[in-house]
Phi, psi and omega in degrees: 000140180293148177295149175280145178287137175280149187302318184297322181294321179295312183294320182295312182293320179297318179296318180297322183282319183294328182285351176275119179292117185218052173296156183306142185079359179225054188256002187306316183293317182289325176296318179297319180295313182297316179300316181294316181299315181297317180291322179293341180254027168085014181253148184274069185273151174209160179260127178257122181258144180216162177227135173252110190252004184264321189241295186261348179053053184253135175256112186239175182225142169238162172246129180237141185224101178272139170234116184244125179281166180277354183235148182294149179175187185288159177253122183245130177256128171257129186234137176205152178250144183256356178273163179230173169286170175288147180293130179254173177276169175099001180291137174252356176240168177291113182292349180259021172117118177210126178261130178226096183068239178262011179247136178244127180252144177165153181295124180082001183299320176276316187242086350219044181299326177300317178294323178294322176299315178301318179296316181296313181291325179295317180294322176297314181295322180295314179297316181298323186274321188249342185058237176253010184271070177205168182261128175103206185210143174240131178239109176276130180231130178237109196249164178256167173053041170282322181281345179287187187283347191231354184059045189298323187297310179291320180300323179297322178295320179295312184294330179281355180080010182287345177255009177299138177084000179290128180274327178205142177246138177241116175272124186273011178290128180302134188255335189301318184295330181273332183269351180073031181235172182290148176273141357275158180223135177246124180251133176259134178167189181216061178290140183164202180200163175250139173255122183242134172252113183237124176261129180242123186255135177251187177223131185286149176209160178291146183300336180282345180225061183297336180293346177276349181254184176235119181273108183295331180295317178296320179293320179298321178297321177298321178297316181297317178300321180293324179291329179286000000 
């Protein structure tokens, strides 16, 4: 059985991450910190860089941590994002980290720096206890731009083929607060989306004889109705 994390280790790492300002599109510092911490704790961490050149022209970074066992078995992906939303007004606690009893306050602490901390500490504990003497493979992923409009960090890993062969993915984002249930909560599902590029071609006609043409807008509407 894996060792339990001591409270001080959790609080310390969570505090270090939360105090780093990391709104989406501004994650370089937090990615560098996570990569350094993982490597200093015996994990083969590296930074994966990607570019989105079609819409937002963003150059981003993810942190990936492979653990490969000496025996064949399933490939499990652990996923977490290190970006946060932008800081808003109205905070009554220190948004860069404040501990009050068993509650920790800070921007992104729930969504989802706390989950990322659990992932980081779990991978360290697993490596310390088992080394490579296990079956299968674990791939830790710490991504950017989850809070942004496109989920670019995870999508970049998929497009690069780095998640090929994954049998199951576990997102470490705490679920209880969003589901309105008691903590801890494990949710089974496949939330996400498909991106489709569909070209619908029409045919021009004179305005006096629209029936001789093809209205691409009407055909596109039919496609949308079909998708629903």
